[in-house]
Each structure stands twice: as structure tokens, then as C-alpha cells.
C-alpha positions in Angstrom: 1.1 -11.6 13.2 -2.8 -11.0 14.6 -5.4 -9.8 12.7 -7.4 -7.2 13.8 -10.9 -7.5 13.9 -13.1 -4.9 12.4 -15.3 -3.0 14.6 -19.2 -3.5 13.1 -20.8 -0.7 11.8 -23.6 1.3 13.4 -26.3 -0.2 11.3 -24.1 -4.3 11.8 -25.1 -3.7 15.2 -28.2 -2.3 15.4 -27.2 -0.4 17.7 -28.5 2.7 15.6 -29.4 4.0 12.0 -28.1 6.7 9.8 -29.2 9.7 10.4 -32.3 11.0 8.3 -31.4 14.0 6.0 -33.7 16.9 7.4 -36.8 18.2 5.4 -36.6 21.7 6.6 -34.6 23.5 8.5 -35.2 23.4 12.0 -34.6 19.5 11.7 -31.5 20.4 9.7 -30.8 22.3 13.3 -31.9 19.4 15.2 -30.1 16.7 13.6 -26.8 18.7 13.8 -26.9 19.6 17.5 -27.7 15.6 18.1 -24.8 15.0 15.6 -21.5 16.9 16.1 -19.8 15.8 13.9 -21.9 17.1 10.9 -22.4 20.8 12.6 -23.6 23.3 10.0 -21.3 25.2 8.0 -19.9 28.4 8.8 -20.4 31.3 6.7 -16.7 31.9 6.4 -13.9 30.6 3.7 -13.8 27.0 4.6 -12.8 23.8 2.1 -15.5 22.7 0.5 -15.9 18.8 -1.2 -16.5 20.4 -4.5 -13.8 22.7 -4.9 -11.2 23.6 -1.6 -11.4 27.0 0.1 -14.9 28.7 -0.9 -16.7 30.7 0.2 -20.3 29.1 1.1 -23.5 30.6 1.6 -26.5 29.3 3.1 -29.2 30.3 0.5 -32.9 29.9 2.1 -35.0 27.9 0.2 -38.8 27.8 -0.6 -39.1 24.4 0.9 -37.2 25.1 3.9 -34.0 23.3 2.9 -30.5 24.4 2.2 -27.3 24.0 -0.2 -24.3 25.2 -0.6 -23.1 27.5 -3.4 -19.1 27.7 -3.8 -16.7 30.2 -5.3 -14.0 29.1 -6.4 -10.7 29.6 -5.3 -8.9 30.5 -7.8 -9.8 33.0 -11.5 -13.2 32.5 -10.2 -13.5 29.2 -12.5 -10.8 26.7 -12.1 -13.1 24.0 -10.2 -16.4 25.2 -12.6 -16.6 23.8 -16.3 -18.3 24.9 -19.0 -20.4 23.2 -21.4 -18.1 23.3 -23.9 -15.7 20.8 -22.0 -15.9 17.2 -23.3 -15.2 16.0 -19.7 -17.5 17.7 -17.8 -20.5 19.1 -19.9 -23.0 21.2 -17.7 -25.9 19.0 -18.1 -26.0 15.6 -19.9 -23.5 15.6 -22.9 -22.3 11.9 -23.7 -19.1 11.7 -26.2 -19.2 9.0 -28.4 -18.0 5.6 -25.6 -17.1 8.2 -23.0 -18.9 7.5 -19.7 -19.5 10.8 -18.7 -22.9 10.4 -17.3 -23.2 9.4 -14.0 -26.5 7.7 -14.7 -24.8 5.2 -16.6 -24.7 2.1 -14.9 -22.1 0.3 -17.2 -19.7 2.7 -15.8 -17.3 0.8 -12.6 -17.2 4.1 -10.8 -21.4 4.8 -10.9 -21.7 1.1 -10.3 -19.3 0.9 -7.5 -20.4 4.2 -6.0 -24.0 4.1 -6.6 -24.9 0.5 -4.9 -25.8 0.5 -1.1 -25.2 -3.0 0.8 -26.7 -4.4 3.6 -26.0 -5.4 6.9 -26.0 -8.7 6.4 -23.3 -8.3 3.2 -21.6 -6.0 6.3 -21.4 -9.1 8.3 -20.7 -11.5 6.0 -17.6 -9.2 5.0 -16.4 -9.2 8.6 -16.7 -12.8 8.6 -14.2 -13.1 6.1 -16.1 -16.4 4.4 -16.0 -15.7 1.1 -13.7 -18.1 -1.2 -11.2 -18.0 -3.9 -12.6 -20.0 -6.3 -12.1 -18.6 -9.7 -8.7 -17.8 -11.7 -7.2 -16.5 -14.7 -3.8 -16.4 -16.2 -1.5 -13.6 -15.2 -0.1 -12.3 -18.5 3.3 -11.2 -18.2 3.8 -12.6 -15.1 5.9 -14.9 -14.8 4.9 -18.8 -13.8 2.0 -16.6 -11.5 -2.0 -16.5 -12.0 -4.8 -14.5 -10.7 -7.1 -15.9 -8.1 -10.2 -13.8 -6.6 -13.5 -13.7 -4.8 -17.0 -12.9 -5.7 -17.6 -13.0 -9.3 -15.6 -14.5 -12.2 -13.8 -11.4 -13.8 -15.0 -10.7 -17.4 -12.7 -11.0 -20.3 -11.3 -7.7 -21.3 -13.3 -6.0 -24.0 -11.3 -4.5 -26.6 -11.7 -1.0 -25.9 -10.0 -1.3 -22.0 -10.7 2.9 -21.5 -14.7 2.2 -22.0 -15.0 3.4 -18.3 -12.4 6.0 -18.8 -12.8 9.9 -19.1 -12.4 11.0 -22.5 -9.8 13.7 -22.2 -7.9 11.4 -19.7 -8.3 9.0 -22.6 -6.8 10.8 -25.7 -4.0 11.6 -23.6 -3.0 8.1 -22.6 -3.2 6.8 -26.2 -1.1 9.7 -27.7 1.9 9.3 -24.2 1.5 5.7 -23.7 1.5 4.8 -27.6 2.6 1.4 -28.0 2.9 0.9 -24.1 -0.7 1.0 -23.5 -1.9 -2.8 -23.8 0.6 -3.5 -21.2 -0.9 -1.3 -18.9 -4.7 -2.6 -19.2 -4.5 -6.2 -17.5 -4.0 -4.4 -14.2 -6.0 -1.5 -15.1 -8.8 -4.1 -15.8 -8.2 -5.6 -12.3 -8.0 -2.2 -10.6 -10.9 -0.8 -12.3 -12.7 -3.6 -10.8 -12.5 -1.6 -7.3 -11.9 -5.1 -5.7 -9.0 -5.4 -2.9 -5.9 -6.5 -5.1 -2.4 -8.3 -3.2 0.3 -8.4 -6.4 3.2 -9.7 -4.4 5.1 -10.9 -7.6 5.7 -7.6 -8.7 8.8 -6.9 -10.4 10.5 -3.6 -8.6 12.0 -1.3 -10.9 15.6 -1.9 -9.1 15.8 -5.4 -10.6 16.7 -4.2 -14.3 17.9 -7.3 -15.9 15.1 -7.1 -18.6 15.1 -3.8 -18.6 12.4 -1.4 -16.2 9.0 -2.4 -16.2 6.4 0.3 -15.2 3.2 -1.3 -16.6 2.0 -1.8 -13.0 2.9 1.6 -11.3 1.4 3.4 -14.6 -1.8 1.0 -14.5 -2.3 2.4 -10.7 -1.9 5.9 -11.3 -4.2 5.5 -14.2 -6.8 3.9 -12.1 -6.1 6.8 -9.4 -6.5 9.7 -12.1 -9.8 8.3 -13.6 -11.4 8.0 -10.3 -10.6 11.6 -9.2 -11.6 13.0 -11.9 -14.9 10.9 -11.9 -15.6 11.9 -8.4 -14.6 16.1 -9.0 -16.9 16.0 -12.1 -20.1 14.7 -10.3 -20.0 17.4 -7.7 -19.0 20.3 -10.0 -21.7 19.0 -12.5 -24.1 18.8 -9.8 -22.9 22.0 -8.0 -23.9 23.5 -12.2 -27.2 22.5 -11.9 -28.1 23.2 -8.5 -26.7 26.8 -9.5 -29.2 26.6 -12.5 -32.0 25.4 -10.5 -32.2 27.3 -7.6 -35.8 25.2 -6.3 -34.3 22.2 -6.7 -34.4 19.8 -3.0 -31.3 17.6 -3.2 -32.6 15.6 0.0 -35.3 13.9 -2.5 -33.2 13.4 -5.0 -30.2 10.9 -5.0 -28.1 11.8 -7.8 -26.5 15.1 -5.4 -25.1 12.3 -2.8 -22.4 12.9 -4.3 -19.6 13.8 -1.3 -17.4 11.7 1.5 -16.9 13.9 4.5 -13.6 15.5 3.1 -11.8 15.8 0.1 -8.7 13.4 -0.5 -9.6 10.3 -2.0 -6.8 9.1 -2.9 -3.7 7.9 -0.4 -0.3 6.5 -1.7 1.5 5.3 0.9 5.8 4.1 -0.1 9.0 3.8 1.8 11.3 6.1 0.7 11.6 9.8 -0.9 13.3 8.5 -4.2 10.1 6.3 -4.4 7.9 9.3 -4.3 9.9 11.4 -6.7 8.8 8.3 -9.0 5.4 8.4 -8.4 4.8 12.1 -8.8 6.4 12.5 -11.4 5.0 9.3 -13.4 1.7 10.7 -12.0 2.6 14.7 -13.5 3.4 12.4 -17.0 0.0 10.9 -17.4 -2.1 13.9 -16.3 -3.2 16.3 -19.3 -3.2 19.0 -16.9 -0.5 21.0 -18.7 -0.6 23.6 -15.6 2.2 22.6 -12.3 2.2 24.3 -9.4 4.9 24.1 -6.4 7.3 22.3 -8.8 10.0 24.4 -7.6 9.4 22.9 -3.7 8.8 19.7 -4.8 12.2 19.4 -7.0 14.0 21.1 -3.6 13.1 18.3 -1.6 12.9 15.4 -3.5 15.8 16.1 -6.1 15.4 17.5 -10.0 17.3 15.0 -11.7 16.8 10.6 -12.1 18.6 8.6 -9.4 22.5 8.1 -10.7 24.3 5.1 -10.0 27.5 5.3 -8.1 30.6 4.6 -9.7 32.4 1.4 -8.9 30.5 0.1 -7.1 31.1 -3.0 -5.0 27.6 -3.5 -4.0 25.0 -5.9 -6.1 23.4 -3.5 -8.7 19.8 -4.1 -7.5 21.6 -2.1 -4.2 22.8 0.6 -5.6 19.6 1.5 -7.1 17.3 0.9 -4.4 19.4 2.9 -2.1 20.7 5.3 -5.1 18.1 8.2 -4.5 16.9 10.2 -1.5 16.3 7.2 1.1 14.5 9.5 3.4 11.5 7.7 5.4 9.2 10.9 6.3 7.1 12.7 4.0 3.6 13.6 3.5 2.1 16.3 1.1 -1.3 16.3 -0.9 -1.9 16.5 -4.6 -5.0 18.7 -5.4 -6.3 18.4 -9.3 -8.7 21.3 -10.7 -9.8 22.2 -14.2 -6.1 23.5 -15.7 -3.3 22.1 -13.2 -1.7 19.7 -10.5 -1.0 21.5 -7.4 1.5 19.4 -4.8 1.5 20.6 -1.3 -1.9 21.4 -1.1 -3.6 21.4 2.1 -4.8 18.2 3.2 -8.9 19.1 3.3 -8.2 20.5 -0.2 -6.1 17.6 -1.5 -7.3 14.9 -3.4 -4.0 12.7 -3.5 -2.2 11.9 -0.4 1.6 10.8 -1.0 3.1 9.9 2.4 5.7 7.3 3.9 3.9 5.4 7.2 6.2 6.7 9.4 5.5 10.6 8.6 1.9 9.5 8.2 1.8 7.9 11.6 3.3 11.4 13.0 0.4 13.3 12.0 -1.9 10.7 13.1 -0.1 11.0 16.8 -0.3 14.6 16.9 3.3 15.5 15.7 6.5 16.1 17.6 5.6 19.1 19.5 1.9 17.8 21.1 0.5 19.4 18.7 -3.5 18.3 18.0 -4.1 15.2 16.6 -5.4 15.7 13.1 -6.4 12.7 10.7 -10.0 13.5 9.6 -8.5 13.6 5.8 -8.5 10.1 6.2 -12.5 9.7 6.8 -12.5 9.4 3.0 -10.5 7.7 1.7 -11.6 5.5 -1.3 -8.2 3.7 -2.7 -5.0 3.3 -0.6 -1.9 1.7 -2.7 1.1 0.1 -0.5 3.9 0.0 -3.3 6.9 -1.7 -2.7 5.4 -3.3 0.8 8.7 -5.2 1.2 10.9 -2.5 1.6 8.4 -1.0 4.2 8.6 -4.2 6.2 12.7 -3.6 6.6 11.1 -0.5 8.3 8.3 -0.4 11.0 5.1 -2.5 9.2 3.4 -1.2 13.1 3.4 2.3 11.5 1.9 0.9 8.4 -0.9 -1.1 9.9 -1.4 2.0 12.4 -2.5 4.5 9.2 -4.8 1.4 8.1 -6.5 1.3 11.7 -7.0 5.5 11.2 -8.9 5.0 8.1 -12.1 6.0 7.1 -13.8 6.9 10.4 -16.4 9.7 11.3 -14.5 12.9 11.2 -13.9 14.9 14.5 -14.5 18.4 13.3 -16.7 19.4 10.3 -14.8 20.1 7.6 -16.8 22.1 4.8 -18.9 19.2 3.1 -22.6 20.1 2.7 -24.2 17.5 4.6 -26.5 16.8 2.6 -25.0 15.8 -0.3 -22.4 13.1 2.1 -23.4 9.7 0.5 -25.2 7.4 3.2 -22.6 4.8 3.1 -20.1 7.4 4.9 -23.4 8.3 7.3 -24.0 4.5 7.9 -20.3 3.8 8.6 -19.4 1.6 5.8 -16.6 3.6 4.0 -14.4 0.6 4.5 -16.6 -2.0 2.8 -16.1 0.6 -0.2 -12.5 1.4 0.0 -10.3 -0.4 -2.4 -6.4 -1.4 -1.5 -3.7 -2.3 -3.7 -1.1 -4.2 -1.8 2.4 -4.3 -4.2 5.1 -6.3 -3.1 7.9 -7.7 -4.9 7.7 -11.1 -2.4 4.8 -11.8 -0.1 5.2 -11.7 3.7 2.5 -13.4 6.5 2.3 -9.5 7.5 0.9 -8.7 4.1 -0.9 -11.9 4.2 -2.3 -10.6 7.3 -3.3 -7.1 6.1 -4.6 -8.3 3.3 -7.6 -10.5 5.1 -7.8 -8.3 8.0 -8.3 -4.9 7.5 -9.4 -4.8 3.6 -13.1 -5.6 3.1 -14.0 -4.2 0.1 -17.3 -5.6 -0.5 -16.3 -6.1 -4.4 -14.6 -8.7 -3.4 -10.4 -10.2 -3.6 -8.0 -10.9 -6.4 -4.0 -12.0 -5.4 -1.3 -13.5 -7.1 -0.6 -17.4 -6.5 3.3 -18.2 -8.0 4.5 -21.2 -8.6 8.7 -20.2 -7.6 11.5 -22.2 -9.5 13.8 -21.0 -6.7 17.3 -19.4 -6.1 19.3 -22.7 -5.7 21.0 -22.4 -9.3 22.6 -18.6 -8.2 24.7 -20.5 -5.4 28.2 -20.4 -7.3 29.7 -22.6 -5.1 29.5 -26.2 -4.3 28.1 -26.5 -0.8 26.6 -29.3 1.4 22.9 -27.6 2.4 21.3 -29.1 5.6 17.8 -28.0 6.2 16.8 -29.0 10.2 12.9 -29.4 10.4 11.9 -28.5 14.1 8.0 -29.0 15.1 5.4 -26.6 15.7 1.9 -26.9 17.1 0.6 -23.3 16.1 2.1 -19.9 14.5 1.8 -18.5 18.4 4.8 -20.9 19.7 6.5 -21.3 16.4 9.2 -18.5 18.2 9.7 -20.6 21.2 10.4 -23.9 19.4 12.9 -22.2 16.9 14.4 -21.2 19.9 14.4 -24.1 22.5 15.9 -26.5 19.0 18.6 -24.0 18.6 19.3 -24.0 22.4 18.8 -27.9 22.6 20.0 -29.4 19.4 22.0 -27.0 17.4 24.3 -24.7 20.4 26.0 -27.7 21.9 27.3 -28.6 18.5 28.7 -25.3 18.5 30.0 -24.5 21.1 32.1 -28.4 21.3 33.6 -26.9 17.9 37.3 -25.2 18.3 37.0 -24.2 14.9 35.3 -20.4 14.5 34.4 -18.6 11.8 30.7 -19.5 12.1 28.1 -16.5 10.4 25.0 -16.9 12.3 22.0 -15.3 10.1 18.3 -14.3 11.3 15.7 -12.3 9.5 14.0 -10.2 12.4 14.8 -7.8 15.2 13.1 -10.0 17.7 15.4 -13.2 16.8 18.7 -10.8 16.9 18.1 -9.7 20.6 16.9 -12.8 21.8 20.1 -15.2 20.4 22.4 -12.4 21.7 20.9 -12.5 25.3 21.5 -16.1 24.7 24.6 -16.3 23.7 25.8 -13.7 26.4 24.9 -15.8 28.9 26.6 -18.5 27.9 30.0 -16.6 27.3 29.9 -17.4 24.1 32.9 -15.6 22.0 30.6 -13.5 19.4 29.9 -10.0 17.7 27.4 -8.9 16.2 26.1 -6.8 13.3 22.5 -5.5 13.3 20.8 -2.4 11.9 21.3 -0.4 15.0 25.1 -1.1 15.3 27.4 1.5 14.8 29.2 1.8 11.9 32.4 1.8 14.5 30.9 -1.6 15.9 30.3 -3.4 12.6 34.2 -2.8 11.5 35.9 -3.5 14.8 33.3 -6.6 14.3 33.7 -7.3 10.8 37.9 -7.3 11.4 37.4 -9.5 14.8 35.7 -12.2 12.8 37.8 -12.0 9.9 40.8 -12.4 12.2 39.2 -15.3 14.3 39.5 -13.6 17.4 35.3 -13.7 18.0 34.5 -17.3 16.4 30.5 -16.6 15.9 29.2 -13.6 14.4 25.4 -12.8 14.8 24.1 -10.8 11.9 20.9 -9.7 11.1 18.5 -9.6 7.8 17.7 -5.5 8.0 21.4 -5.3 8.4 22.7 -7.0 5.3 19.3 -5.2 3.8 20.7 -1.6 4.3 24.6 -2.3 3.5 24.5 -5.6 2.1 28.1 -6.5 3.8 30.5 -10.1 2.6 31.3 -11.4 5.6 34.8 -12.5 4.9 36.0 -15.2 7.2 32.8 -17.0 6.9 33.7 -20.8 7.2 30.3 -22.2 8.5 26.8 -20.7 8.1 24.2 -21.0 10.0 20.5 -20.0 9.1 18.6 -19.6 12.0 15.6 -18.1 10.2 15.1 -18.0 6.5 16.0 -14.6 4.7 12.6 -13.0 3.2 14.2 -11.6 -0.1 15.1 -15.1 -1.9 18.2 -12.7 -3.7 19.8 -12.9 0.1 20.3 -16.7 0.3 22.7 -17.2 -2.6 24.6 -14.1 -1.4 25.0 -15.5 2.3 26.0 -19.1 0.7 29.0 -17.5 -1.5 30.1 -15.6 1.7 31.6 -20.0 2.1 33.9 -18.9 -1.0 37.4 -18.5 0.7 37.0 -21.4 3.2 37.7 -25.5 2.0 35.9 -26.8 4.8 31.9 -25.3 3.8 29.0 -25.7 5.6 25.3 -24.4 5.8 22.5 -25.4 7.9 19.1 -24.2 7.7 16.5 -24.0 10.5 12.5 -24.6 9.2 9.4 -25.7 10.0 6.0 -26.4 7.7 5.1 -22.1 8.6 7.8 -21.2 6.6 6.7 -22.5 3.7 6.2 -18.8 2.0 10.2 -18.7 2.5 10.8 -21.9 1.6 8.9 -22.0 -2.0 11.1 -18.6 -2.8 14.5 -20.2 -2.1 14.3 -24.1 -2.7 11.4 -23.9 -5.2 7.7 -24.3 -4.5 7.4 -28.2 -5.9 10.6 -28.5 -3.0 8.9 -26.4 -0.6 5.9 -28.6 -0.1 7.7 -31.9 -0.3 10.1 -30.3 2.6 6.9 -29.8 4.6 4.7 -32.8 3.8 7.9 -35.0 4.2 7.9 -37.4 7.6 11.7 -36.9 7.6 13.3 -34.1 9.3 16.6 -33.4 7.2 17.1 -32.5 3.9 20.2 -31.9 2.0 20.8 -29.9 -1.2 24.3 -30.0 -3.0 
């Protein structure tokens, strides 16, 4: 999948510079007239960066400037901390090693948001010239290591939570107790604000050694810390401005503390059951006691933990993966205040957005009823977490790409933010270079790699896992001669055509000459499924098919015909196997047109030959299939298959 080349910012192109902050009310009016997206706020209830729907009153200053004076949206003090709160002091209280004063430059959050990158740095980020030049062990991730760009990661300090707010730190130490240290490795990576691609994450539905939620806990902790720090800086500055009405904020960079809109964190997940796990754990990791709209959440996402079906004939990981609500359409906001967590908050008053790519894509497009497009709430997202990206790849990857392409754009409307307090890198249209993206998957695909390389540009750098795979051939329960046939292709753009030509010219003539049926023809993509189906039709071949769009009635009929020998070939797609995990009876010969992305599927397919006395297995691959190959045959064997002068290999 091709990479999208980012549009250089205005500063990088040299077309125009960032609008100067007005020194007077007259200059401010002129600026807003020239820049409609930065229009002056109306004197009415609006969503503000410092606390959702609030009545904003513009107060004239002696020097001609203005500031927004916000009223709280609940009990007049919900978002306003007093000096007695150790986390958010009214002035500059610093509790021990708690980095609560933003001027503490050792704080990762402050260091990240306060640095202003140059146009030269932006050009370098666009060119993607950085190399993965350092590495370090990936603790608790088998046979893996972390590699990264930029400065080498510092060794973890004794106090892993030195960057965390006091209230959060105390709550995590109490809640996680003895499990805290296992979360700190990945939390430290997240806290570096680098883009992360972790494609050897053990999913919760593979419970062979117990559920491992350390990665999920770590990124939730990072998201909570980021939101709390963002809100604390805004609220602290609000308090300073109330206490000193003569402050000229245009001359003090400490008051540059906001984005265009309030939402700062975006969680992208494939299924409702996954979102339920995330939100439930987020609430547990938050020290806030009050939870609003939980009744609606339980009604829509379920009240109890997902239960395993009884007497299931499916693999255990399948039952766990699809045990809960598998709806792939959900989108809601979460707002954190001084006392409570509010679910289903208005997007523009939310701190966190939880969504599926499908629902967010429809929201971006204006919905099903032709509503006005409204995705300005994505303009100031600073952390994106894509969890279970491998499952998303079994849905529609284009939706995820579309969401990324609409992040960090200039908003089309003014949403109540005080223009004078917007961070300069938002006005420079550099927000995408400050956004951190965390991609999590149980395996790497070319699409994930393209997204990481083409749409993730954090100026802090990148980190990714590199894994040596052992392969899954040992899980095959039968003695089967597996013949791997390599075809040549000159480029990735010609790989599909080269595979198809090899099948038509080299493989299919051998199949056509055989009178024996029972050929299971497996393809990994929908494009290949349609292409091979049309080819078999053109050859008037005796075949049936089972794909993700096939009706249940047609699936049952095809499986029966294949088992009884009425149809010689059964065309079977990986997505269909992912969503149903059928055991295809009557299989005598397995032909893998393209290897499955999920390594667990390979032994399952080969083991379907168990009822056959004359078992055959053929696999087509090219040098571009290294990612799939190494997960199945092992990294060392895969490298030999790719580099050898021979084109035929046998595994027994």
C-alpha cells in the first residue's frame, strides 16, 4: 500500500508565516478577519479549552489585550483546583519529586510541548532520513528487541514515575501494587513521546500463559498522565489570569497552553468488546471517584465480563476474541474533571475519544444522512493509540488510513479557544510532528509498516520491535510434505500480477490434469479471492467458494459439495477463516496461493489434511513475503528461502 506523502507546512513551504499574536484589540480584530478559523469568540456558552461548555466573557485590558474568563460547567468549581490540591497548585507548589510546575524542564511532557521545531527539522521529518541506529533489549517480549531513531533511550531510572502527577502516582502504586514494575518498561517508551510500533504484542485472547495486560495498562497510564498534565497547565494559567487582571498574555509564552480544541487522546479499536476492556481499565487506573453515564455505557457495551461459550468446537483464541460484542461501529468521548470521569461527553468538551475506524470515518464523512462534515475535534489530537491493528486489518484498513489523513488539520470553525493562548506549533501547522502514534499488533503487516513510515512523524523519533521468530511448523500434527515454490517479481507493484501469472501458467495446468478432487485453494486477500474466482469461472473449473461475503446457506452448500466430491476445488479466504474458523472436511490437497498473515492459521490449514491418505501441500511465495514467511517457518529458514539460488524447498 502506497505511502502518503505529507503536505509540507506553511512554514516549510515558505508561503506564509505563523500569524502574529495581536498587541491590541484592533490588531486582533484585523487578524481574525484575515483568518476566519481564528474568529473571535461569541459572548455565549461555548466549549473552551479549559473546561468544556463555559460562559466566556471578554474583558478589556488596560493595554488593549483580552482574555477569556471561564465559568465552570458544574458546581462552579469542577475544573478549578484550589491551592489545597497537591496535584494542581494555584501558584507553583511542587510536591517532592512531582513535576507539577511546568517550568520543570526535566518533565517529559513540558519538554515535548515547549520545544519549537524548525522548518529544517520539518523537511527532514518529511524526507524520513532518520535511521534506526540504536537498540536495547525488549524485556518480557520473547526473542525481541527495541530499535529506534534519534537519541539513544536513557536507562530507566529508579523512580519510574518521576514524571507522573502525585495523585496518579499514588493511585497506581496502590492499584497495581506488585504489578507496577512490569508496566514501567513500555510506559517509559510511551513517556518519551516517540512514535511506537509494537508488532509482537501478545493479545488478551491468547491465554496460554495467562492474560498479559501490561502493555494496555502502560499506554492507558501514559494517556491519563498526558491529559492530567495538559489540563493542569491550562487551569493553573486560568487561576493566574484571574488573580492578576493586568497580565499581558501576548508577551508571556507560559500562557501558550492550548490547541484548537480540547480532545488530546484518540483510542482506535476494532470491536466494542475491546473498547469495553479499555474503558473499564481506564476507570480503574484513574484516581477520580465519580463516574458519570456508566448506566448508558453498560447498556451499550455490556455489564459483565465476556463469557466463553460452552462445548465449543472452535479454537480457544477464537472463542475469546469473539466472546463479547463484536459490533465495529462505536464513537464516544470521555471527559476528565477534578472529581469525575464523564462518558459520552460532547466531543469538543472531551479529553479522550474512543472510536472504531469505521464509526470515525463515517463521522468524518458527515454520517449516513448527509449531515455537515464535522471533524474539527481531531485537530488537536496529541496521542493516537491503535490497538489490535491486526484485527483492524481484517476489517477495512482504508478506514484507518482515512482517519489518520484527517488528524491535526486546521479547524473549519472557531470552537471557543482563546486565540492568544494557542501553542505556536498549532498555528504553524506543525501539530502532526508533535503527535505521538502508538501502533500495537500481534504481528506486522506491510499496511502497518506503511502507516508507521508514511503517516507518523513525531519529531522525538521512532521506536519499533524487531523479532526473531521460531516458526509454527512444530504445531503441525501430521506428517505432510510441504513444498514451497518461489516465483520471481521485480517490484512490489508487480507482485500480484507475477503471483497470478505463475499460478495460471505453472500451477493450474497441473491441477487441471488431475482427476482427483479435494483441492483446498487458500488466498489471503479479498482481491486475490475475486481474481482467482473469475479465473476459475473462465476455465469452467469445478469449484465452489467460501469468502467473507458468502451467505451462510451458500457456505453450508459449498462445504457439503466439497466433502462429497461434487466440486473438486474449494476457494477459501483468510478473512472467512478469521471470522469462522471452519474445519474444511474432504481436503486432500492444500494449495496456499498466498500465505496467511496470522501464523496460527497455517498449522490449522495443514492439519485439515488429516482425513487424507495421500496428503499434499504446496505454498507459493516470493521474496517480498518475508514478513509472513518468518512467522511460519522461522526467521533463519525464511532468510534462506529468500536468498537461495534454488526456487523449490521442502519441509516435512
